[in-house]
NUPA-299400 format. One record per residue (C-alpha): residue in three letters; x, y, z. Coordinates in steps of 0.001 Angstrom, whole numbers, padded with zeros to 6 digits, always signed. Layout:
ALAXYZ...
***
This chain:
UNK+030017-020364-022507UNK+028464-023453-023303UNK+028496-026625-021258UNK+027933-029962-023422UNK+025317-032309-022208UNK+027747-035139-020691UNK+029348-032853-017934UNK+026341-031614-016024UNK+023933-033573-013766UNK+020766-033573-015858UNK+022862-034484-019122UNK+021237-031526-020962UNK+023282-028912-022561UNK+023553-025470-020550UNK+024458-021981-021989UNK+025863-019850-019038UNK+026036-016133-019919UNK+029405-014663-018550UNK+029801-010994-017403UNK+031775-008542-019444UNK+034306-008658-016657UNK+034587-012512-016311UNK+034874-012956-019971UNK+037807-010344-020123UNK+039638-012029-017288UNK+039245-015437-018761UNK+040599-014125-022095UNK+043543-012340-020745UNK+044436-015361-018443UNK+043865-018269-020972UNK+045114-016752-024273UNK+044977-019839-026093UNK+042064-021552-027888UNK+040528-024928-026609UNK+039288-025822-023270UNK+040469-024375-020139UNK+040102-027762-018055UNK+040297-031186-019255UNK+036552-032072-018781UNK+037181-035946-017936UNK+039199-034897-015054UNK+037597-031409-014285UNK+037549-031692-010472UNK+041354-033140-010331UNK+042258-030190-012599UNK+040270-027722-010683UNK+041866-028692-007351UNK+045453-028488-009029UNK+044665-025025-010464UNK+043299-023729-007091UNK+046322-025076-005248UNK+048688-023444-007773UNK+047059-019934-007546UNK+046505-020330-003606UNK+042714-020964-003312UNK+043349-024383-001932UNK+045560-026621-000314UNK+046155-030575-000691UNK+045471-032174+002590UNK+046972-035671+001561UNK+049036-037568-000690UNK+045691-038422-002873UNK+044346-036000-005623UNK+040910-035624-003948UNK+042348-034817-000642UNK+041736-031157-001079UNK+040300-028386+001121UNK+039587-025157-000481UNK+037380-023423-003383UNK+035173-025719-005160UNK+033349-025054-008514UNK+030212-025535-006371UNK+030998-022445-004312UNK+030609-020159-007201UNK+026935-021615-007881UNK+025671-020138-004622UNK+027940-017083-004888UNK+026161-016636-008414UNK+022640-017017-007081UNK+023353-014389-004318UNK+024938-011840-006882UNK+021951-012429-009254UNK+019406-011776-006484UNK+021216-008799-004993UNK+021431-007359-008360UNK+017598-007404-008662UNK+017447-010192-011114UNK+014019-011727-011344UNK+013689-015343-010231UNK+013176-017005-013264UNK+016001-015414-015347UNK+018285-016088-012397UNK+017268-019754-012330UNK+017859-020035-016112UNK+021403-018776-015647UNK+022096-021059-012482UNK+020586-023948-014152UNK+018279-024566-011166UNK+014912-026445-012538UNK+013058-026077-009248UNK+012195-023193-007132UNK+013002-025143-003731UNK+016564-026037-004835UNK+017065-022318-006099UNK+016069-021035-002551UNK+018496-023329-000743UNK+021203-021536-002761UNK+019841-018025-002023UNK+021149-017343+001284UNK+019866-014224+002957UNK+022127-012294+005187UNK+021396-010779+008466UNK+021966-007232+006995UNK+019206-008201+004417UNK+016773-009249+007201UNK+017479-006017+009001UNK+016890-004126+005676UNK+013622-005770+005102UNK+012391-005115+008903UNK+013404-001230+008523UNK+011501-001388+004992UNK+008362-002791+007039UNK+008886-000194+009755UNK+009096+002696+007113UNK+005835+001268+005508UNK+004046+001128+008903UNK+005136+004733+009756UNK+003852+006018+006276UNK+000661+003950+006551UNK-000224+005212+010244UNK+000606+008786+009099UNK-001459+008774+006206UNK-004500+007161+008412UNK-004246+009745+010773UNK-004157+012589+008372UNK-006794+011098+006345UNK-009183+010796+009359UNK-008370+014382+010329UNK-009036+015837+006919UNK-012392+013872+006836UNK-013432+015309+010208UNK-012411+018648+009124UNK-014359+018415+005980UNK-017401+017301+007921UNK-017071+020472+010112UNK-016194+018347+013223UNK-014526+020223+016134UNK-012735+017005+017090UNK-009579+017237+015250UNK-006933+016448+018009UNK-007924+012731+018300UNK-007705+010318+015568UNK-010803+008064+015152UNK-008832+004683+015684UNK-008201+005959+019323UNK-011908+006719+020304UNK-013905+003968+022004UNK-017567+003933+021863UNK-019125+002983+025313UNK-019976-000579+025779UNK-017500-001783+022988UNK-014587-003782+023501UNK-011129-002296+024055UNK-009185-001424+020948UNK-005197-001290+020357UNK-003816+001618+022585UNK-006639+001719+024909UNK-006231+001220+028731UNK-007088-002239+030059UNK-007405-002619+033763UNK-004558-004610+035383UNK-007059-006925+036720UNK-008002-008030+033424UNK-004576-008960+032269UNK-004180-011459+034925UNK-006734-013829+033113UNK-004702-013984+030000UNK-002338-016819+029571UNK+000812-017095+027296
***
């Protein structure tokens, strides 16, 4: 789909590739040649079309008194769909028409499920890293002929050194820590 320079904000022509499914739906729905909407009154035509098919409703007598789906809603959905599909940022920005990364990131809404999935990935990675470190230190000890295999190196402490993560600190020492 090509958008002429006069109808978009930066006044430059934009070519928007459509998915095969969307192109098929549009061809089936609009079986005539020519524009789907009158570009001079795009918003007015959009509102009328959405009211007609039940995706919006008029909230007053004027044409602009409308509540429902807007063309802008598709831009946010497109950015989410592109990033969720694994499309790289540069390509997604070209498709969505975003020229700056900061604006693109405002449209790329991250869901709570995605945050939980990311933290699960971090936890899995930490577990693998810790297991590899323990296995590596045990192999090193065995290869050197050491008899101390049961305790990983990271949990041992040299006398006179500072406490490490996982070591026991007396309760009296904790009283001096402020948060």
